[in-house]
DRENTIMI-93423 format. One line per 3 residues: number of its first residue (from 0); for each residue x, y, z of C-alpha. Coordinates in Angstrom, 3 decimals. Layout:
NUM = X,Y,Z | ...
// end
This chain:
0 = 139.154,92.151,113.345 | 140.003,91.745,109.813 | 137.427,89.435,108.082
3 = 138.409,86.291,106.204 | 140.146,87.345,102.978 | 138.645,85.542,100.004
6 = 140.762,84.385,97.077 | 141.760,86.822,94.575 | 139.777,87.108,91.418
9 = 140.596,88.730,88.385 | 138.915,92.161,87.094 | 137.830,93.130,83.679
12 = 134.797,93.253,81.611 | 131.492,92.197,83.613 | 131.559,88.480,83.410
15 = 128.850,86.392,81.595 | 128.016,84.626,84.926 | 126.568,87.690,86.316
18 = 124.762,88.650,83.015 | 123.345,85.083,83.037 | 122.390,85.344,86.771
21 = 120.769,88.717,86.270 | 118.660,87.478,83.407 | 117.453,84.464,85.540
24 = 116.623,86.717,88.489 | 114.524,89.140,86.084 | 112.447,86.083,85.263
27 = 111.362,85.925,88.893 | 108.851,87.799,90.867 | 108.427,91.487,90.919
30 = 110.358,92.099,94.086 | 113.307,90.159,92.930 | 113.387,91.984,89.609
33 = 113.357,95.348,91.459 | 116.173,94.295,93.527 | 118.089,93.368,90.507
36 = 117.414,96.686,88.732 | 118.699,98.496,91.641 | 121.749,96.375,91.924
39 = 122.629,96.679,88.237 | 122.047,100.511,88.537 | 125.006,100.719,90.988
42 = 127.906,99.856,88.788 | 128.472,103.201,87.122 | 131.745,104.159,89.155
45 = 133.075,100.635,88.862 | 132.625,100.518,85.250 | 134.140,103.907,84.559
48 = 137.174,102.901,86.591 | 137.495,99.602,84.739 | 137.109,101.180,81.346
51 = 139.851,103.698,82.515 | 142.188,100.604,83.018 | 141.840,100.335,86.785
54 = 141.609,96.535,87.295 | 141.420,96.709,91.127 | 138.689,99.011,92.419
57 = 138.074,99.050,96.164 | 134.949,100.627,97.889 | 135.475,102.021,101.381
60 = 132.961,103.208,104.021 | 132.733,103.541,107.803 | 130.518,102.711,110.626
63 = 130.372,104.312,114.059 | 131.047,108.053,113.582 | 127.921,109.083,115.629
66 = 127.849,106.892,118.697 | 128.963,107.914,122.140 | 131.218,104.778,122.743
69 = 133.206,102.262,120.989 | 135.550,102.645,118.089 | 135.029,103.758,114.503
72 = 135.248,100.961,111.980 | 136.038,101.196,108.223 | 136.022,98.523,105.670
75 = 137.561,98.226,102.082 | 136.004,95.793,99.610 | 137.134,94.824,96.184
78 = 134.429,93.126,94.305 | 134.961,91.460,90.894 | 133.021,92.205,87.855
81 = 130.638,89.179,88.107 | 129.717,90.112,91.558 | 126.091,89.557,91.874
84 = 124.094,90.296,94.974 | 120.662,91.790,94.598 | 119.408,93.061,97.888
87 = 122.819,94.727,98.786 | 122.311,98.397,99.648 | 123.610,101.129,102.035
90 = 123.658,99.375,105.300 | 121.525,102.015,106.896 | 118.899,101.046,104.714
93 = 118.772,97.392,105.766 | 117.788,95.670,108.894 | 120.250,93.889,111.241
96 = 119.009,90.380,109.868 | 119.356,91.630,106.276 | 122.985,92.777,106.945
99 = 123.840,89.611,108.816 | 122.523,87.440,105.786 | 124.535,89.609,103.345
102 = 127.860,89.721,105.242 | 128.933,86.045,104.596 | 127.959,86.371,101.010
105 = 129.985,89.562,100.540 | 133.069,87.850,102.118 | 132.732,84.786,99.876
108 = 132.045,86.793,96.561 | 134.513,89.580,97.008 | 138.152,89.624,95.636
111 = 139.454,91.123,98.946 | 138.060,92.524,102.241 | 139.782,94.306,105.034
114 = 138.821,96.162,108.162 | 140.575,99.179,109.799 | 139.535,100.673,113.224
117 = 140.436,103.816,115.299 | 140.073,103.370,119.024 | 138.353,105.566,121.434
120 = 141.529,107.175,122.861 | 142.480,108.233,119.350 | 138.837,109.691,118.493
123 = 139.343,111.743,121.778 | 142.759,112.754,120.839 | 142.220,113.917,117.252
126 = 138.425,114.249,116.770 | 136.100,111.876,115.037 | 136.480,112.872,111.483
129 = 140.372,112.405,111.581 | 140.073,109.198,113.464 | 137.767,107.995,110.621
132 = 140.179,108.798,108.010 | 142.800,106.851,110.122 | 140.414,103.768,110.078
135 = 139.942,104.162,106.323 | 143.633,104.184,105.506 | 144.237,101.340,107.809
138 = 141.554,99.336,106.104 | 143.160,100.020,102.651 | 146.711,99.120,103.824
141 = 145.376,95.810,105.166 | 144.001,94.668,101.752 | 146.108,91.678,100.380
144 = 146.280,93.573,97.101 | 146.915,97.202,96.124 | 143.931,98.861,94.577
147 = 144.386,100.912,91.517 | 141.347,103.220,92.642 | 139.455,103.598,95.905
150 = 135.856,104.728,95.736 | 134.996,106.437,99.112 | 131.606,107.410,100.549
153 = 131.757,111.063,101.328 | 134.940,113.105,101.715 | 138.295,112.384,100.084
156 = 140.791,110.510,102.432 | 143.778,112.723,103.339 | 147.197,111.161,102.898
159 = 146.018,108.113,100.984 | 148.757,106.620,98.736 | 146.412,105.364,96.157
162 = 144.159,107.062,93.670 | 140.679,107.715,95.044 | 137.402,109.039,93.982
165 = 134.956,110.541,96.612 | 131.218,109.947,96.054 | 128.579,111.751,98.066
168 = 126.113,109.113,98.836 | 128.435,106.472,97.661 | 126.704,103.669,99.628
171 = 123.712,104.156,97.628 | 125.428,104.640,94.307 | 128.380,102.049,94.209
174 = 128.019,98.332,94.888 | 131.719,98.238,96.146 | 131.005,101.020,98.627
177 = 127.560,99.472,99.540 | 129.414,96.071,100.339 | 132.023,97.954,102.428
180 = 129.317,99.662,104.377 | 127.647,96.388,105.378 | 131.014,94.809,106.342
183 = 131.935,97.975,108.481 | 128.497,97.875,110.153 | 128.275,94.208,111.036
186 = 131.851,94.036,112.136 | 131.251,97.011,114.582 | 127.847,95.794,115.780
189 = 129.353,92.313,116.614 | 132.246,94.009,118.538 | 129.944,96.094,120.625
192 = 127.929,93.138,121.385 | 130.930,91.088,122.499 | 131.863,94.165,124.791
195 = 128.489,94.287,126.286 | 129.181,91.802,129.159 | 131.989,93.946,130.340
198 = 129.915,97.058,130.717 | 126.233,95.651,131.157 | 124.768,98.988,132.554
201 = 124.657,100.668,129.236 | 122.941,98.250,126.911 | 125.858,98.121,124.233
204 = 124.427,95.016,122.573 | 121.065,96.798,121.949 | 122.357,100.516,121.148
207 = 125.713,99.669,119.768 | 126.957,102.801,121.717 | 124.480,105.306,120.089
210 = 122.803,107.818,122.355 | 119.424,106.092,123.097 | 117.302,107.052,125.990
213 = 118.497,103.763,127.822 | 122.238,104.644,127.135 | 121.768,108.366,128.328
216 = 119.993,107.382,131.251 | 122.839,104.774,132.319 | 125.384,107.586,131.607
219 = 123.568,109.885,134.064 | 123.241,107.153,136.829 | 126.733,105.522,136.554
222 = 128.826,107.830,134.505 | 130.950,106.835,131.635 | 133.142,103.684,131.131
225 = 136.481,103.196,129.237 | 134.656,102.745,126.051 | 132.926,106.209,126.087
228 = 134.257,109.002,123.812 | 134.954,111.799,126.427 | 135.189,114.340,123.670
231 = 131.515,113.887,122.939 | 129.105,116.329,124.728 | 126.719,113.861,126.523
234 = 129.716,111.902,127.798 | 131.429,114.893,128.869 | 128.517,116.053,130.693
237 = 127.956,112.889,132.402 | 131.624,112.824,133.579 | 131.595,116.452,134.652
240 = 134.216,117.580,132.241 | 134.325,120.324,129.677 | 132.529,119.494,126.625
243 = 133.863,120.133,122.944 | 137.502,119.432,123.728 | 137.834,117.690,120.428
246 = 135.540,117.628,117.434 | 133.152,114.943,118.506 | 130.367,117.675,118.850
// end
């Protein structure tokens, strides 16, 4: 499930091409000018890293911690200094159509992109937080280049063998992390859509495994399927098993 890896591009000072593109966009309508301002305001952490000598900076984020079914997915994205994509934002702030439109542009414009996953059995065995860290480490390991620094949304990643900086709300504050959030979300959503025909009772193409009324109703009627996280309370309840065995609660 690793996206196509774009050709490597050199890091360094912000390129003139992005500066020229920003100036042209600022001459457009008010909505575009606002998007450009927001985008340009999310370079602080990358610029600090580049100024400190880190040539390759990766943003990392996850999708799928909260659902009752399916894997958790993490993405690692390295963007070059001339990366210019107004409208990019935390995936949770975007519509599905906006994410789908941004996804190929992120792949085409990035230096490197990789995805890591943690399966349902792993989630149930070690808990969702630890499984999320596994997915993140896998994403970083699958990059075609070794980052000098990783910018991660939320908590630091244990046992990561590269330097990292944890940023609370990083998907709203860093373009690298925002790009990773979109890649992770689109990758996971598309996977759940592909899995939907195997287990049509639950509406995975619509709810992506989240606990919607439709999904909870199906759990009550037919019980869980192999994609369900049995360490999560509603799934354990539907299966007639003790809840809270792992930290999915």
